[in-house]
N, C-alpha and C positions, 0 to 999 in steps of 0.2 A: 503493499499500500504506499510505498514512497519512503519507508524508513526500516531499518534493520529490525529484526524480532527473532527470537529463538524459536525453533520449532516445538509445538505443542507446549506452550509456556504454562498451562494449567494442569498439566499432565493427564489429560483427557485419555483413558485406557479403554474404555468400552464404547460401543456404537452410541453416537449422538445424533439427534435429529437438528434440522438447521437452526431451529429456534434456540436449542442449547447451544449451538455454536455461536449463534449471534449474543448470546448472554456472556459467553467466554470472551468474545471479542470486545465486547462494551466494558467487560471488566479490564480487559489488558488497555484499552484507550485511555480508560479513566486513570489506571495507575501510571499511565505516562502523559497525564495531563494533555491528552489530544482531544479537542472539540470534534463532537459527533452528533448526528442524529439520525433516527429512523426515517426512510423513505418509504412511502407505500407503493411506489411502481417505480421502474426504470427511468421514466421520464419526468418525475417530480421536479420541480423547481429546486435549483441550488443557488446559493449566493456567491459573490464573489470571494475568492479564495478556498472554496470549497470544491470537491471533486466527488463523483459517484464511484462506489464499490459495490458489487455484487457478490454473493456468497451462495454456494451449495455444498451440500453433502451426498457423497456417493458411497451406497452399500457394496463394496466390492466383492463380497463374498454371496451376497444374497441370502444370508442368515442373520444379519445384523450383528457379526463377531469381526468383520475387517471392513474398516471404513477409511474414507479420506474426505479432506474438504478441500475446496478450490474457490480462489477469489478472480474477479476481474475487476479491471479499473477503467474508467472512461476519460480519454484524454481530452484535452480542450478544444479539439476539432471534432468531438463526437465519436471518434471511433473507439472502440472496446478493445483492450489488449489483455492477454492472458500471458502467465508464466507458470511453467510447471518447474518444481524443484529449483535446481542451480541452473537451469537452462536461461537463455535470454528472453525477453518478453517478444510475444508476437501477437499479430493481427489475430483478434477474434471475430469481430464483426462491424460492418460500417454504421456510421451515424444513421439514425432512422430505424433501424432494425431492432426489434425488441429481442434481447438476450434470453428471454424466456422461450422463445420458438425455436431455438436453434440447438444443437447439440453443443455440449461444453467440451466434451472429451470423447469423440466419437471412437469406438472399438468394434472392431469386426469379430464375431463370434467364431472361433475357427471350426466349431461343429456344425452350426447352422448357416453361416454365411450372414446372418443378421448383423446389421449396424445397430448398436445400443449406445446409451449415453451412460458413461459410467458415473456421471454427477446429475442424477435425476431427480433430486428433492426439490421442493419448492425454492425459489429464490428470494433472498432477504436483500434489501438494498440499504445502504447507508450514505450519508454525506459525510465527509471527513475534512475536516480543515486544520492542519498539521501546525 
């Protein structure tokens, strides 16, 4: 989200839904004195100095035992970018496209050939002003 943060700072070890992830992110932002607020959708108004972040959770095992979470950030030109682990940021979707309507991390099932989205939870958006 634009600042260094340790991986899993709240030591979450069990599957969490996206609302629990949101609560943990809010706690982390509060601990770092970073101003933030909940957004009800991807295109809610943001103010000067703020940027939008979206978050989702993926149940990697299908049994709620192995999970991962993912964030996207909107740039000032409206484009959304994504970043996987230590890899560089990359294009996610253009301005005007609802991130709720696209795959966040498409994965092809080797057995069925179906494309699935590993991050398939509801999306929660926040405005952040570091």
